[in-house]
C-alpha positions in Angstrom: -27.5 9.8 3.2 -23.7 10.3 3.6 -23.9 9.2 7.2 -23.9 5.6 8.4 -24.3 4.0 11.9 -22.2 1.0 12.8 -22.8 -2.0 15.2 -20.1 -4.0 16.8 -17.1 -2.0 15.5 -14.3 -1.2 18.0 -10.8 0.1 18.0 -8.7 -2.4 20.0 -5.1 -1.2 19.8 -2.6 1.0 18.0 1.2 1.4 17.6 3.0 4.6 16.6 6.5 5.7 15.6 7.5 9.3 15.4 10.4 11.3 13.9 13.1 13.4 15.7 11.1 16.7 15.7 7.9 15.0 16.8 9.8 13.3 19.6 10.9 16.7 20.9 7.5 18.3 20.5 4.3 18.0 22.5 3.7 14.3 22.0 4.5 12.1 25.0 2.7 8.7 24.6 4.1 7.4 21.3 5.6 3.9 21.2 8.9 4.5 19.5 11.0 7.4 18.0 13.6 7.4 15.3 16.8 9.5 15.7 17.3 10.5 12.1 15.3 10.7 8.9 17.2 7.9 7.1 16.4 5.4 9.9 19.4 3.3 8.8 18.2 3.1 5.1 19.7 4.6 1.9 16.8 6.9 1.1 14.0 8.7 2.9 11.4 6.6 1.0 12.9 3.4 2.2 13.0 4.8 5.8 9.2 5.5 5.6 8.6 1.9 4.3 10.6 0.6 7.3 8.6 2.8 9.7 5.3 1.3 8.4 6.7 -2.2 8.8 7.8 -1.5 12.4 4.3 -0.3 13.4 2.6 -3.2 11.7 5.0 -5.8 13.1 4.6 -4.5 16.6 0.8 -4.2 16.4 0.5 -7.8 15.3 3.0 -9.0 18.0 1.3 -7.0 20.8 -2.1 -8.6 20.0 -0.7 -12.1 19.2 -2.1 -12.0 15.7 -0.6 -14.0 12.9 -1.0 -12.6 9.4 -3.7 -15.1 8.6 -5.8 -13.7 11.4 -6.0 -10.2 9.8 -8.8 -10.1 7.2 -7.7 -6.9 5.5 -4.9 -4.4 5.6 -6.2 -0.9 4.6 -4.0 2.1 4.2 -2.2 4.8 2.2 0.3 7.6 2.3 1.2 10.8 0.5 3.8 9.6 -2.0 3.0 8.9 -5.6 0.6 6.0 -6.2 0.6 5.3 -2.4 3.9 3.5 -3.1 5.1 3.5 0.5 2.1 1.5 1.8 2.1 -0.8 -1.2 5.8 -1.6 -0.9 5.2 -2.3 2.8 2.1 -4.4 2.1 4.2 -6.6 -0.1 6.1 -7.7 2.9 3.0 -9.3 4.5 0.6 -12.1 3.4 -2.5 -10.0 4.2 -5.2 -9.0 1.7 -4.6 -5.3 0.9 -6.7 -2.3 0.0 -4.6 0.7 -0.9 -6.5 4.0 -0.5 -5.8 7.8 -1.0 -7.6 10.8 0.5 -4.4 12.8 1.2 -4.3 13.7 4.9 -7.9 12.3 5.3 -6.6 8.8 4.4 -6.7 7.5 8.0 -10.4 8.3 8.4 -11.2 6.8 5.1 -9.5 3.5 6.2 -11.6 3.5 9.4 -14.8 4.0 7.5 -14.0 1.1 5.1 -13.0 -1.1 8.0 -16.1 -0.3 10.0 -18.3 -1.1 6.9 -16.6 -4.5 6.6 -17.0 -5.3 10.3 -20.6 -4.0 10.5 -21.5 -6.2 7.6 -19.8 -9.2 9.3 -17.5 -9.6 6.4 -14.4 -9.5 8.7 -13.3 -9.8 12.3 -9.9 -8.1 12.4 -8.8 -5.3 10.2 -5.6 -3.2 10.4 -5.5 0.4 9.2 -2.1 1.9 8.5 -0.7 5.3 7.4 2.4 7.3 7.4 4.2 10.4 6.2 7.8 11.6 6.1 8.6 15.3 6.0 11.4 15.1 3.6 9.5 12.8 1.2 6.5 15.1 1.1 8.5 18.3 0.8 10.4 16.9 -2.2 7.2 15.8 -3.9 4.8 18.6 -3.2 7.0 21.7 -2.7 10.8 22.0 -2.8 13.5 19.7 -1.4 14.6 21.0 2.0 18.1 21.3 0.6 17.0 24.1 -1.7 16.4 26.4 1.2 13.2 27.8 -0.3 11.4 30.5 1.7 8.1 29.3 3.1 4.9 31.2 3.7 3.3 31.6 7.1 0.3 29.5 5.9 2.5 26.5 5.2 2.1 23.4 7.4 5.0 21.1 8.3 4.5 17.5 7.2 4.8 15.1 10.2 7.2 12.3 10.2 5.5 9.3 11.7 3.6 6.0 11.1 0.5 4.7 12.9 -1.2 1.3 12.7 -4.6 0.6 14.3 -6.4 -2.7 14.9 -10.2 -2.4 14.3 -12.2 -5.4 15.4 -15.6 -6.9 16.1 -14.4 -7.8 19.6 -15.9 -5.4 22.2 -13.4 -2.8 23.6 -13.9 0.5 25.3 -13.5 2.5 22.1 -16.5 2.1 19.7 -16.7 3.4 16.2 -20.4 4.5 16.4 -21.0 6.3 13.0 -19.4 8.1 10.2 -20.2 10.7 7.5 -18.5 10.5 4.1 -17.5 14.0 3.0 -17.8 15.7 -0.4 -14.8 17.1 -2.4 -15.1 20.8 -2.4 -13.1 23.2 -4.6 -13.2 26.8 -3.6 -10.7 27.9 -6.3 -7.7 28.0 -3.9 -4.6 27.4 -6.0 -1.9 27.9 -3.4 -0.3 24.6 -2.4 1.2 26.3 0.6 -2.2 27.1 2.1 -3.8 23.7 2.6 -5.7 25.0 5.6 -7.8 27.3 3.3 -8.2 24.4 0.9 -9.6 22.0 3.5 -11.6 24.2 5.9 -14.7 24.4 3.6 -14.9 20.6 3.3 -14.5 20.2 7.1 -17.3 22.7 7.8 -19.6 21.0 5.3 -19.1 17.5 6.6 -19.6 18.6 10.2 -22.9 20.3 9.3 -24.0 17.3 7.3 -23.1 14.9 10.1 -25.2 16.9 12.6 -28.2 17.2 10.3 -28.3 13.6 9.2 -27.6 12.2 12.6 -30.1 14.7 14.1 -27.6 15.9 16.7 -26.7 19.2 18.2 -23.0 20.2 18.4 -23.2 19.9 22.2 -23.7 16.1 21.7 -19.9 15.8 21.4 -17.4 16.4 24.2 -14.8 17.2 21.6 -14.5 17.8 17.8 -11.0 16.9 16.6 -10.0 18.0 13.1 -7.0 16.6 11.4 -4.5 19.1 10.1 -6.1 22.5 9.4 -3.3 24.2 11.2 -3.4 27.7 12.7 -4.7 29.3 9.5 -7.2 26.7 8.5 -8.6 26.4 12.0 -9.7 30.0 12.1 -11.3 29.7 8.6 -13.1 26.6 9.7 -14.5 28.2 12.9 -15.6 31.3 10.9 -17.3 29.3 8.2 -19.2 27.2 10.8 -20.4 30.3 12.5 -21.4 32.4 9.5 -22.6 29.7 7.0 -24.0 27.0 9.3 -24.8 28.9 12.5 -22.6 26.5 14.5 -20.7 27.9 17.4 -18.0 25.3 18.1 -16.3 25.6 21.4 -15.2 22.1 22.4 -12.6 21.9 19.6 -9.1 20.9 18.9 -7.0 20.7 15.7 -4.4 17.9 15.7 -2.1 20.0 13.5 -1.8 22.5 16.4 -1.0 19.9 19.0 2.2 18.2 17.8 4.9 20.9 17.8 5.9 23.6 20.2 6.1 27.3 19.1 9.8 27.2 19.5 10.1 24.5 16.8 9.0 27.1 14.1 6.8 24.8 12.1 4.8 27.7 10.5 1.1 27.0 10.7 1.5 23.6 12.4 1.6 20.0 11.6 0.1 18.2 8.6 -0.1 14.7 7.2 -2.4 11.7 7.5 -0.7 10.7 10.8 -1.5 14.0 12.6 -5.0 13.0 13.6 -4.3 9.5 14.9 -1.2 10.6 16.7 -3.1 13.3 18.7 -6.2 11.0 19.1 -4.2 8.2 20.8 -1.4 10.3 22.4 -3.5 13.2 23.8 -7.2 12.8 23.5 -7.9 9.2 24.5 -5.0 9.1 27.0 -6.5 12.0 28.9 -9.7 10.0 29.6 -11.6 13.3 29.6 -13.8 12.7 26.6 -16.7 10.2 26.1 -18.1 11.3 22.7 -15.5 12.4 20.1 -16.1 13.5 16.5 -13.0 13.1 14.3 -12.9 15.2 11.1 -9.9 14.2 9.0 -9.0 16.8 6.4 -7.2 16.3 3.1 -5.9 18.6 0.3 -6.3 16.6 -2.9 -3.5 18.4 -4.7 -1.5 17.3 -7.7 1.9 18.8 -8.6 1.0 18.8 -12.3 -2.4 20.3 -11.9 -1.3 22.8 -9.3 1.3 24.1 -11.7 -1.5 24.6 -14.2 -3.2 26.9 -11.6 -6.3 24.7 -11.2 -8.2 25.0 -7.9 -7.4 22.3 -5.3 -10.2 20.1 -4.1 -10.5 19.6 -0.3 -12.0 16.6 1.4 -13.0 15.8 5.0 -14.6 12.7 6.5 -16.2 12.5 10.0 -16.1 9.6 12.4 -18.0 9.4 15.7 -16.2 7.6 18.6 -17.7 6.6 21.9 -15.4 5.8 24.8 -17.2 3.2 26.9 -16.7 3.0 30.7 
C-alpha cells in the first residue's frame, strides 16, 4: 500500500516570510515580509538562503528549542542540487536530510517526519522549504530581465520561506495519514504548463488515498492542492470526474489563493511554499475545517531534458490532517 496511518504525530508551530508581491496579495497572516528581492544580500540566491535562516531561527526561538533539541531538519527547494536549503542547513548544528520533489517537497518532508515520529525515532523535527521568483525564473525559464513573453498557462513562482515544527507532543493539528504518490508522465513537454504536468498525478493520488483508506470524498471538509493553478485545477477536476467518478466540490488550490487578479500572475502561484502558506494563512486560521486532505503537486522537470523534448513527470503526495477541538 502507498498509504500509511500515523500515531502521535502533530504539527506544533510554523513561521513564514513572504516577498513583496505576496505581501500585497491575498495573504494576511504571514509572520514577516521582505521589501525587495535582494533582502540586503548581493544575489537572489543569498537572499533566499537568508529567508530560510530567518524562518528557522524564529521557529526555534518561538518554541524555546535549542539546536540540540531538534532531531532532524528535513527540507528542500527548487534550485540546483537543493543548494539553498543545504547552504542554510550548514549554518545549524542539526542532522539534515535534503529532499527534492519540486513543488511537492513540503509534503514529502511531512511524510518523512511523520514516519520518524510514528516509529518513535524522534521527538522534534523541523520541515523547511522556500522559493524565490527570480531564482526559479532564471533557472527554469528566462531571467526576468529578458522580458520574455509568457503563456497564459504559466504559473508565477512564489517568493517565500516556511518552517514547520512537527512533534510527538499532542497539539490540535494531527497528521493522521499519508499516501505516497507515483510519478506520472503524460508526455507533456511544455515547461510553461506545469498544471497539465501535475494534474494527472494529483488525481491518481487522491483516488489511491480514498481506495486504500476506504473513504468517500465527503469524509474531508476540504481538499487543498498545492499549485495546479487556474489551468491545472480544471484539468484535475475533469480527470477526477471522468476517470475516477469523483465529484469534488469542497476544494481549493493554493496556487489560486495567493495573488489578486490585478497582480497579473498568469495562471496563479507555484512553488513548494504555496501549499504551506495557504494552509497556515487561510485554511487553518479560518477554523472552518476539521478534516483536511493536502495534495502537494510537483513538476519534476529538468532544463536539460526539457530541451531534449522529453515528457515531464509529475508527482503528488497526499497528507490527511485532523484539527482537534
